[in-house]
C-alpha positions as CSV (number, residue, x, y, z in Angstrom):
1,M,-109.8,39.5,34.1
2,A,-107.1,37.2,32.7
3,I,-103.5,38.2,33.6
4,T,-101.9,39.9,30.7
5,K,-98.2,40.7,32.1
6,I,-95.9,40.2,35.2
7,T,-92.9,42.5,35.8
8,G,-90.2,42.0,38.1
9,A,-91.4,44.1,40.3
10,S,-94.9,42.3,41.0
11,I,-92.4,39.1,42.0
12,A,-91.0,39.0,44.7
13,A,-87.6,37.6,44.8
14,D,-86.4,33.9,45.5
15,S,-89.9,33.6,45.1
16,I,-89.7,31.6,42.1
17,D,-87.9,27.7,41.8
18,G,-87.7,25.4,39.9
19,T,-90.6,23.5,41.5
20,K,-92.7,25.8,39.9
21,I,-92.0,26.0,36.4
22,A,-92.6,22.9,34.1
23,D,-90.1,21.2,32.3
24,D,-89.6,23.0,28.5
25,A,-92.1,25.8,29.9
26,I,-89.7,28.2,29.3
27,N,-86.8,28.6,26.4
28,S,-84.4,30.8,25.3
29,E,-87.4,32.7,23.1
30,H,-88.7,33.6,26.5
31,I,-85.5,34.6,27.9
32,T,-83.8,38.3,26.3
33,D,-80.2,38.6,26.0
34,G,-78.4,39.3,29.6
35,G,-81.7,38.6,31.1
36,I,-80.7,36.0,33.3
37,D,-77.5,36.3,35.2
38,N,-75.1,33.2,36.8
39,V,-76.6,34.9,40.4
40,H,-80.0,33.2,39.2
41,I,-78.8,30.4,38.1
42,G,-78.2,27.2,40.7
43,D,-76.2,24.1,40.0
44,L,-76.8,23.1,37.0
45,A,-76.6,19.3,36.5
46,A,-74.3,17.2,33.3
47,S,-77.1,15.5,32.0
48,K,-78.5,19.1,31.2
49,L,-75.5,20.4,28.8
50,T,-76.0,19.2,25.7
51,G,-74.7,20.7,21.9
52,T,-71.9,22.3,22.1
53,V,-69.6,25.9,23.1
54,A,-68.8,28.1,20.9
55,D,-65.4,29.2,21.3
56,A,-65.7,32.6,21.6
57,R,-67.3,31.8,24.7
58,L,-64.3,30.0,25.9
59,P,-61.6,31.5,27.4
60,A,-58.2,32.0,25.2
61,T,-55.9,30.2,28.0
62,L,-58.1,27.1,30.1
63,P,-58.1,27.1,34.3
64,A,-56.0,23.8,35.3
65,K,-58.4,21.5,35.9
66,S,-58.2,17.6,36.9
67,G,-58.9,14.7,33.7
68,V,-59.7,11.8,36.3
69,N,-63.6,12.1,35.2
70,L,-62.5,12.4,31.2
71,T,-62.4,8.7,30.1
72,A,-62.8,7.0,26.9
73,L,-61.1,10.0,24.6
74,N,-60.7,9.0,21.2
75,A,-57.0,9.5,20.1
76,S,-58.2,10.2,16.3
77,N,-59.8,14.1,18.0
78,L,-56.1,14.9,18.7
79,G,-55.0,16.4,15.5
80,S,-51.9,18.0,16.2
81,G,-49.7,19.4,19.0
82,T,-47.2,18.1,21.3
83,V,-47.9,16.8,24.9
84,P,-44.7,18.0,27.2
85,D,-42.8,15.6,28.9
86,A,-44.1,17.0,32.7
87,R,-47.5,15.7,31.0
88,F,-45.8,11.5,31.3
89,P,-44.6,9.9,34.4
90,S,-41.3,9.2,34.7
91,T,-42.1,5.4,34.5
92,L,-44.3,4.6,31.3
93,P,-46.5,1.6,32.2
94,A,-46.3,-1.6,30.6
95,I,-48.4,-1.5,27.4
96,S,-48.4,-3.9,24.5
97,G,-46.9,-3.0,21.0
98,E,-49.8,-4.6,19.4
99,N,-50.5,-1.8,17.5
100,L,-47.1,-0.1,16.6
101,T,-46.1,-0.5,13.0
102,G,-42.7,-0.2,11.4
103,I,-40.2,-1.8,13.5
104,A,-37.9,-4.9,11.6
105,A,-38.4,-7.6,13.6
106,T,-35.0,-9.2,11.4
107,V,-31.8,-8.5,10.7
108,A,-32.7,-8.5,7.6
109,A,-35.7,-6.1,7.2
110,L,-33.4,-3.4,8.5
111,T,-32.4,-0.5,5.3
112,D,-28.8,-0.9,6.3
113,A,-28.1,-4.1,6.7
114,T,-28.0,-7.4,3.9
115,V,-28.7,-11.2,4.4
116,S,-27.2,-13.0,2.0
117,A,-25.6,-16.4,0.8
118,S,-23.4,-15.7,-0.8
119,D,-20.6,-12.4,0.4
120,P,-20.2,-8.9,-1.3
121,T,-18.6,-7.4,-3.8
122,I,-17.1,-4.6,-5.4
123,T,-20.3,-4.3,-7.2
124,S,-22.7,-4.3,-4.9
125,N,-24.1,-1.4,-4.0
126,P,-24.9,0.2,-0.2
127,S,-27.2,2.7,0.6
128,A,-24.4,4.3,2.1
129,V,-21.2,3.3,4.0
130,G,-21.7,1.3,7.2
131,H,-23.6,-1.4,5.5
132,L,-23.8,-4.5,7.4
133,W,-23.6,-7.7,5.0
134,L,-24.1,-11.2,6.5
135,N,-23.3,-14.2,4.5
136,S,-25.8,-16.7,5.9
137,T,-23.8,-19.6,4.1
138,S,-20.4,-18.8,5.8
139,G,-21.2,-16.8,8.9
140,E,-18.7,-14.0,7.7
141,T,-19.7,-10.2,8.3
142,Y,-18.3,-7.4,6.6
143,V,-19.2,-3.4,7.0
144,C,-19.1,-1.7,4.0
145,T,-16.0,1.6,4.8
146,T,-15.7,3.0,1.4
147,S,-18.9,3.5,-0.8
148,T,-18.6,4.3,-4.4
149,S,-20.7,3.0,-7.3
150,N,-19.5,-0.7,-8.5
151,N,-16.2,0.5,-6.2
152,N,-17.1,-0.6,-2.6
153,V,-14.8,-1.2,-0.5
154,W,-16.0,-4.3,2.2
155,K,-13.9,-5.0,4.9
156,N,-14.8,-8.2,7.2
157,V,-15.4,-7.8,10.9
158,G,-15.4,-11.1,11.4
159,D,-13.2,-13.6,12.4
160,G,-12.7,-14.9,8.2
161,T,-10.3,-13.3,6.3
162,G,-10.3,-12.0,3.2
163,D,-12.0,-8.1,2.8
164,I,-13.7,-7.0,-1.0
165,L,-11.6,-4.7,-2.1
166,P,-11.6,-2.6,-5.4
167,I,-8.7,-3.5,-7.9
168,A,-5.5,-1.3,-7.7
169,Y,-2.7,-1.8,-8.9
170,V,1.2,0.4,-7.4
171,T,1.9,2.9,-9.3
172,A,5.0,4.5,-9.0
173,T,7.6,7.1,-11.3
174,G,11.3,7.0,-11.6
175,P,14.1,7.8,-13.8
176,D,15.8,7.1,-15.9
177,S,12.2,6.3,-17.7
178,A,10.1,8.3,-15.2
179,A,6.8,7.0,-16.2
180,G,8.1,3.8,-16.4
181,V,8.8,2.1,-19.2
182,T,5.3,-0.7,-20.6
183,D,5.8,-4.0,-21.3
184,G,2.5,-6.0,-21.6
185,D,0.8,-5.8,-18.0
186,Y,3.7,-4.4,-16.7
187,K,6.3,-1.2,-15.9
188,Y,9.6,-1.7,-15.0
189,H,12.1,1.4,-14.6
190,I,15.8,1.0,-15.1
191,F,18.0,3.5,-12.5
192,T,21.4,4.2,-13.8
193,A,22.6,6.2,-11.4
194,T,22.0,7.3,-7.7
195,K,18.3,9.2,-7.0
196,T,17.1,10.9,-3.8
197,G,13.9,12.3,-2.5
198,S,11.3,12.9,-5.0
199,A,13.9,12.4,-7.9
200,G,14.6,8.8,-6.8
201,F,11.8,5.8,-7.3
202,V,7.7,7.9,-6.4
203,I,5.4,5.0,-4.8
204,S,1.8,7.1,-4.9
205,D,0.1,4.0,-4.7
206,A,1.2,0.9,-2.9
207,G,-1.3,-1.2,-4.5
208,N,-4.0,-4.5,-3.9
209,A,-3.7,-8.1,-4.0
210,A,-6.5,-8.1,-6.2
211,G,-4.2,-5.8,-8.7
212,S,-0.6,-6.1,-8.0
213,N,1.2,-5.2,-4.1
214,T,5.2,-6.3,-5.2
215,V,7.7,-5.1,-6.9
216,D,10.1,-7.3,-8.6
217,Y,14.1,-5.9,-9.1
218,L,17.5,-6.4,-10.5
219,V,20.0,-4.8,-8.6
220,V,23.8,-5.1,-9.8
221,A,26.8,-3.0,-7.8
222,G,30.0,-1.7,-9.1
223,G,32.5,-3.7,-10.2
224,A,36.0,-3.7,-9.6
225,G,39.0,-2.7,-11.0
226,T,42.2,-4.0,-11.8
227,G,45.6,-3.3,-12.0
228,S,48.7,-3.8,-14.5
229,Y,52.3,-4.6,-14.4
230,H,53.3,-8.7,-14.5
231,A,50.4,-11.0,-14.0
232,V,47.5,-9.4,-13.9
233,A,44.3,-10.5,-13.0
234,G,40.9,-9.7,-14.0
235,G,38.6,-7.4,-11.8
236,G,35.3,-9.5,-9.9
237,A,32.0,-8.7,-10.9
238,G,29.6,-6.3,-8.7
239,G,26.9,-8.1,-6.4
240,Y,24.1,-9.3,-8.6
241,R,20.7,-9.8,-6.8
242,A,17.4,-10.4,-8.6
243,S,13.8,-11.5,-7.8
244,W,12.0,-11.3,-11.5
245,N,10.2,-14.3,-12.8
246,S,12.3,-17.0,-10.4
247,E,15.3,-15.9,-12.0
248,A,18.4,-16.8,-10.1
249,S,20.5,-14.4,-7.9
250,G,24.6,-14.3,-8.2
251,G,26.2,-16.8,-6.4
252,G,24.3,-19.8,-7.9
253,A,21.4,-18.0,-5.4
254,S,18.4,-18.5,-6.0
255,S,15.2,-15.9,-6.7
256,Q,14.9,-13.5,-3.9
257,S,11.2,-12.2,-2.9
258,A,9.7,-10.0,-4.3
259,I,9.0,-6.9,-1.9
260,T,6.0,-5.2,-0.7
261,P,6.3,-1.5,-1.2
262,T,4.9,1.1,0.7
263,T,3.9,4.9,-0.8
264,G,6.5,7.8,-1.0
265,N,9.9,8.7,-2.3
266,K,12.1,6.6,-2.0
267,D,16.2,6.6,-2.0
268,V,18.4,4.7,-5.0
269,T,21.9,4.5,-4.3
270,V,24.1,2.8,-7.7
271,G,27.2,2.1,-7.3
272,A,30.2,3.4,-9.1
273,G,32.8,1.0,-10.5
274,G,35.9,0.9,-8.5
275,A,39.4,2.3,-10.2
276,G,42.3,0.4,-12.2
277,A,45.8,1.0,-10.4
278,I,48.7,1.0,-11.9
279,Y,51.4,-1.1,-9.4
280,A,48.5,-2.2,-7.2
281,R,45.7,-4.2,-7.5
282,G,42.4,-2.2,-8.9
283,A,40.3,-0.7,-6.8
284,N,37.0,-2.2,-5.3
285,G,33.3,-1.7,-6.6
286,S,30.6,0.5,-4.3
287,A,27.2,-1.1,-3.5
288,S,24.3,-0.7,-4.9
289,S,20.9,-0.2,-3.0
290,F,17.3,0.8,-2.0
291,N,14.8,0.5,0.7
292,I,11.0,0.4,-0.8
293,G,9.1,-1.1,1.4
294,A,7.2,-2.0,5.2
295,G,10.1,-1.9,8.2
296,G,9.2,-5.6,8.8
297,D,9.7,-6.6,5.6
298,A,12.7,-9.0,5.7
299,N,14.3,-8.6,2.4
300,T,13.0,-4.8,2.6
301,T,16.9,-3.2,1.9
302,V,18.4,-4.6,-0.3
303,A,22.1,-3.6,-0.8
304,T,24.5,-5.7,-2.9
305,V,28.8,-5.9,-2.5
306,G,30.8,-4.1,-5.0
307,G,33.1,-6.7,-7.4
308,G,36.3,-7.2,-5.9
309,G,40.0,-5.5,-7.6
310,G,41.8,-7.2,-9.3
311,A,45.5,-8.5,-8.4
312,C,48.7,-7.4,-10.2
313,Y,52.0,-9.3,-9.8
314,P,54.6,-6.0,-8.6
315,G,57.6,-7.7,-8.6
316,N,58.9,-10.9,-6.4
317,P,55.5,-11.5,-3.7
318,S,52.1,-13.0,-5.0
319,T,49.5,-10.8,-5.0
320,T,45.8,-11.8,-3.7
321,G,42.7,-10.9,-5.4
322,A,40.1,-8.9,-2.7
323,A,37.2,-10.3,-1.6
324,G,33.8,-9.1,-3.1
325,G,30.9,-9.7,-4.7
326,S,32.4,-11.3,-6.9
327,G,35.9,-11.7,-6.3
328,G,38.8,-10.2,-8.2
329,G,41.5,-12.5,-9.6
330,G,44.9,-13.5,-8.4
331,G,48.1,-12.2,-10.1
332,S,51.1,-14.7,-10.5
333,S,50.3,-18.0,-8.4
334,A,48.0,-15.9,-6.0
335,D,44.6,-16.9,-5.1
336,G,41.2,-15.1,-6.2
337,G,39.3,-13.1,-3.8
338,A,36.2,-14.5,-2.4
339,G,32.8,-14.2,-3.6
340,T,29.4,-12.7,-1.4
341,A,26.7,-15.9,-1.1
342,G,23.8,-15.3,-3.0
343,E,25.8,-12.5,-4.8
344,G,28.8,-14.0,-7.0
345,F,31.7,-16.6,-7.6
346,A,35.4,-15.6,-6.4
347,G,37.9,-15.1,-8.8
348,G,40.6,-17.1,-10.3
349,K,44.0,-18.4,-9.1
350,G,47.2,-17.2,-10.9
351,H,50.0,-18.8,-12.2
352,G,53.1,-18.6,-11.6
353,G,56.2,-19.9,-13.5
354,N,58.8,-17.1,-14.4
355,N,57.8,-15.5,-17.6
356,Q,55.0,-18.2,-17.9
357,S,53.2,-16.1,-15.0
358,Q,49.4,-15.5,-15.7
359,G,46.6,-13.3,-14.1
360,G,43.4,-15.1,-12.4
361,G,39.7,-14.5,-14.1
362,G,37.4,-11.9,-11.9
363,G,34.9,-13.7,-11.0
364,G,31.2,-13.0,-12.2
365,A,28.0,-13.5,-11.2
366,S,27.5,-17.1,-12.6
367,E,30.5,-18.7,-12.0
368,V,33.9,-18.9,-10.8
369,G,37.1,-16.4,-12.4
370,E,39.7,-19.2,-14.4
371,L,42.5,-19.6,-13.3
372,G,45.5,-18.8,-14.7
373,G,47.6,-21.3,-17.4
374,Y,50.6,-21.7,-18.8
375,N,50.8,-19.7,-22.0
376,S,46.9,-18.9,-21.3
377,G,45.6,-15.7,-19.3
378,G,42.4,-16.4,-17.2
379,D,38.7,-15.6,-18.4
380,G,37.0,-13.9,-16.3
381,G,33.6,-15.9,-14.8
382,D,29.6,-15.3,-16.6
383,G,27.4,-13.0,-15.5
384,V,23.2,-14.1,-14.9
385,A,21.3,-13.4,-17.6
386,S,17.6,-11.5,-16.9
387,T,14.2,-10.8,-18.8
388,I,13.1,-8.0,-15.6
389,T,13.0,-5.6,-18.9
390,G,11.3,-7.6,-21.4
391,S,14.2,-9.0,-23.4
392,S,17.0,-11.1,-22.1
393,V,20.5,-9.2,-20.8
394,T,23.4,-10.3,-19.0
395,R,25.4,-8.8,-16.2
396,G,27.4,-9.1,-13.4
397,G,30.5,-10.5,-16.0
398,G,34.1,-10.5,-14.3
399,G,37.5,-8.9,-16.1
400,G,40.0,-10.9,-18.0
401,S,43.3,-11.2,-16.7
402,G,46.7,-10.7,-19.0
403,S,50.5,-12.5,-18.4
404,V,53.5,-11.3,-18.0
405,D,54.7,-10.2,-21.3
406,M,50.9,-9.7,-22.1
407,T,50.8,-12.2,-24.8
408,Y,48.0,-14.3,-23.2
409,S,45.1,-12.1,-22.3
410,G,41.9,-13.8,-20.7
411,S,38.3,-12.5,-21.6
412,G,35.7,-11.0,-20.0
413,G,33.2,-12.9,-18.8
414,A,29.4,-12.3,-20.2
415,G,27.4,-9.7,-18.4
416,G,30.0,-6.9,-18.9
417,G,33.7,-7.9,-18.4
418,A,36.3,-6.3,-20.1
419,D,38.9,-8.6,-21.5
420,G,42.5,-8.3,-20.6
421,T,44.8,-6.2,-23.2
422,G,46.9,-8.3,-25.5
423,T,49.4,-4.8,-24.9
424,S,52.5,-4.2,-22.5
425,A,51.8,-0.4,-22.5
426,A,47.9,0.3,-22.7
427,T,45.6,1.1,-20.1
428,G,43.1,-1.6,-19.4
429,A,39.3,-1.7,-21.0
430,A,36.8,-0.8,-18.3
431,G,33.5,-2.8,-17.4
432,T,30.7,-1.9,-18.7
433,A,28.7,0.4,-17.4
434,N,25.6,-0.6,-15.4
435,T,26.4,-3.5,-16.1
436,G,28.5,-4.2,-12.9
437,G,31.2,-5.6,-14.8
438,G,35.4,-5.7,-13.5
439,G,38.1,-4.6,-15.5
440,G,40.7,-5.7,-17.8
441,A,43.9,-6.4,-17.1
442,G,46.4,-3.5,-17.8
443,G,49.5,-3.4,-19.3
444,N,52.8,-4.1,-18.3
445,S,53.8,-0.3,-17.8
446,S,54.2,2.3,-15.6
447,T,52.4,5.1,-17.1
448,H,48.8,2.9,-17.6
449,A,46.5,1.4,-15.4
450,G,44.3,-1.7,-15.1
451,G,41.0,-1.2,-16.4
452,S,37.7,0.1,-13.9
453,G,35.3,-1.8,-12.8
454,G,31.7,-0.9,-14.5
455,S,28.9,1.1,-13.0
456,G,26.5,-1.1,-11.1
457,V,22.1,-0.5,-12.4
458,V,19.3,-1.4,-10.5
459,I,15.7,-1.8,-12.1
460,F,12.2,-2.2,-10.6
461,R,9.2,-4.4,-12.7
462,Y,5.7,-4.0,-11.0
463,K,2.3,-5.1,-12.7
464,F,-0.1,-1.6,-13.1
465,Q,-2.7,-3.2,-14.9
466,N,-4.9,-6.6,-16.2
């Protein structure tokens, strides 16, 4: 009789092993769910495991396993996630970099560097500040320190010189012409009185060599006063210094150097003219000065000497003219005062001779005061012409002298010097304001003084555009 069914109760434990079952005699169709537990499964050879295990059959967290038997893992199967640092050895083994991409092999291949046969320009627009530029022809090296479209700054960081800079011009304000008077590509500012702090010469931009970075100037001190009475001499002009357009300074000196300015509020002092006197030598004028540059610049502080007072002849003694920027004239037969080197000339000597005594003319910026002569008063020395304001203007003229009876008075020098008076009982004429001109001789009077000197002036000029 055929056996149709064998139950588990009919089979002794462990009576059937793998040797009693032919290969493939039992498949999943003969096994019910849960019919075989792991107690009845011995060691399985890895060769018997095929296919995949569903995710649901795996625990949420795999236990720690050794990877010694994992070989030939395909990197393409590592699709996401990161490997913790702890999984790497402290020292990586030497590996080939042949499969590494995106690494620049030359400086020129870097995104923040340029190799070129020429230097950069202000319109060489980098990607950002810090961009490196190498000139392959000269070897010059630059770094961009300011990145502004078509207005970049390239700093030369090698042994060479010459930074690549955007064009900048000197920018300033100041009275008496606050925004500056325009003369072509230049501006100038005229100071007719002392100004300080924010009311002075205010430099907001010192410019650079690509545009402009210097300021030219003309500075004239106050002229001197003179006296009254016999044989009165003319007052000396204020000291005169200039840098503009290679024009001469006073005393026969050549043009001064323009100044490299610094930014800030700059004080400007304009010297007053010296007062006239009665029966005495006139007072010296006051200095004009300013400081607009860096401390190391030898031409930073510019000061001029006030003019020397012109002498009179009070009684018998002769009176010498005072020294100054330009010297005052001498009374009677006395010498004129000395001028200051680089600023002005000496005053003229007076002429003695009883009723024919004449005073000497005051010294001017460009020539010595004239000597007093028989029946002729001494003329004041001429000043110097300058075009710093666009047109030619002469400043720094000496004052004219008088004589014993004031009949033969001298003329004032060109550039603000006053004429000597031709009237015995008259106050002397004053030198022209803001020219530094010397005062003219006063009359032979105990109540009328000699003429006062003219005040000085300071003028700045700079290029503000191209």
